N, C-alpha and C positions, 0 to 999 in steps of 0.2 A: 869136544872138539870139532871144529867147523872147518872141512877141508873146502878149497875152491880151485878155481883153474885159473887163478892169479890174474883176474882183470883188473882194470884201474877202475874203482867204483867211487862215486862222489854223492855228496847230499846236494839236495837242490840249491843250496848257497854256494856250490862249487868246492866245498872243501872235502878232503878225502873222507870215505866211508871205510874204516877198517872193519875186517870179517867180524870183530867182536862186537860190533854195534849193529850185526845184522838182526833181524826178529828171532831168526833160528838159533841164533848164539844165545840170546837171551832167554829163550826155552830152554835149552838146553842148560843153562846155567842156573835157571831160577825154578823150573817147573812150570811157570805161568805164561798166558798168552802175551805175544808181542806184536805191535804193529798197531793200524797201518804207519808203514813207513815209507816214503818214497826215496828210491835208489837209482841213480844212474850209472850205466855200464858203458864206458867208454868202448868203442869198438876200434880195431886196426885202422879204418880209414878216418878217422878223428872226429867221427859222428858219435852222438851218446842216444843210447836207447834207454827209455825211461819205465820204470814199473811201480806199483805200488804193492808191498809185500806184508803178508800178515803170517805168523805161525802160532799155533796151537799143539800144546802137549798132547801127546798120546802116553797113557797109562798102561802099564803091563797089569796081569790079573792081580798081583801082589799089591798094587796100588802104586808103586813106584814108576817113577818117571823111565819109558820104555824108547822115547823118540820124539820126533815132532813131524806135523804135517805142515807143509808151507804152500801157502798159495800166493799167487802175484796176478796182477792186471797191468797189461802192457798198456802204457798212456803215452808212449812216444810221440804218436800223431798229436795227441791232446796238447802234449807239450811245446810241439814246432808249431802248431797254430797259434799258442800263446805267446811264443816268442815273436812271430810274424806279426801278431796283433801289437805286442809292445814297440817293435820297430817303426809299424805303421803309424801307431799314436805318437811315437817321437818324432818321424818325419813331419807330421801335421801340425805339431808344436811348435816345431823349429820354422815350418813354413808360416805360422800363424804370427810368432813372435818376429817375423822380419816384413809380414806386409806393411806396406806405407798406410794403411787406414787402420781406425780402433775398429775392432771387431769384438761384439759383446754378445753373450748368450743370456738371456733373460727367461724367468720361467711365466707361467700365464698373467700373473699378478705383475709383471715387468719389473721383478728384483733381479739385479743382474747377478748371474751365477758364475760368469767367468768374463774376462777380458783379456785379449790377446798380449797387449801391453800396455803400460802407462808410462806417464812423462817422468824424466829426472826429477827425484825428489818426490815423488807419488810412490806409495806402495799400493799393491794391488788390492790390500786389505781394505784401503779407503774406499775403493769403489765397489768391490764384491759385497753384497748384502744391500746395497743402495737402490732405490727405485730408478729407473731409466729417466723417469719424468725429473728428477732432481738434477739430472746430467744434461740437459737441454735448455736453451732459452725458456725462460718461464712464460713467454708469448706463445711459445709452440707446445708447452707440456698437453694442454688439453687435444691437441691435434694428434699429438703421439699417443695418447690415450685410446683416441678415437681409432688411430690406425692399427695400433696392436690389438685392439678387441675384435677389429675387421679380419684382421691375419690369423687370430687365434680360431675364428669361425669359419674361415675359408684358406686353408694351408698353401692353394694354389695363387692366392691373391699377391701382390706386391702393392707396396706403397713408398711413396716418397715425401717428407716434408720440407722439400725446399728445392731452389732451383739447381741443377747439376754443376753449372759454371763454379771453378775455383775461387774466383775472384769475389764470390758472397762469403759472407761471415761464416756459413754453415751449410753444409750438405748432409743430410740425414736421410738414409734409406733402411728399410726393414724387409727381411725377407725370412717366411715361415720354414722351420724346418720340420718337415713331415715324419714325425716319429712319435713311438709311444710315449717318450719324454714330455712331448708336449712343450718344448722349448722354441724360443725365437732367436734369430739372429739379427744384430742391429749394426750396420756400419756407420762410423762416421768418415768424412773425408779425409784424405791424405793431409798430414800437417797441420790438422786442426785436433786440440784434445777434445774431448767431449765437455760441453760448457757446463761449469759447476765443478768440474774435477779440480782438486788443487793443482 
């Protein structure tokens, strides 16, 4: 039997976690170790404290189950940081989707890893995985390759493949992302889809 102080406990997906699903209950019912299990305890102020629980059986001198040892690791700070990161990523995703320009992230080989938005009738999968060179005017592909190579070698550099005036057919700029991922950001002017994109 597992007694509790009647808190509201939840699993990571937000569903209720009854006492019979606690690791200690499993140990007492089966005599075998249980966990790790992440359980949230909802506090009176509405916040949730999180911990990872484990339970091990204690055997008496006769070899029969005499009890259980329960250990837990408080991960509340980590869970809050994960939620803040998730919210921040969602905010940036929404911002990117609503930018007037097309923003691409490409790897060092200029293969598109992601794009913030695509035109109606075009799926993201039609762009992701293609080379950025395939998405610009063919007469500028060599210049793009040169600029991306320069940026890959000097992350503080900036490059532009054309005039900035909106009346021109295309404006393309590239900015390096200084990170261990070694990715580059490419931006097309507002109102223009990457050339070669369906």
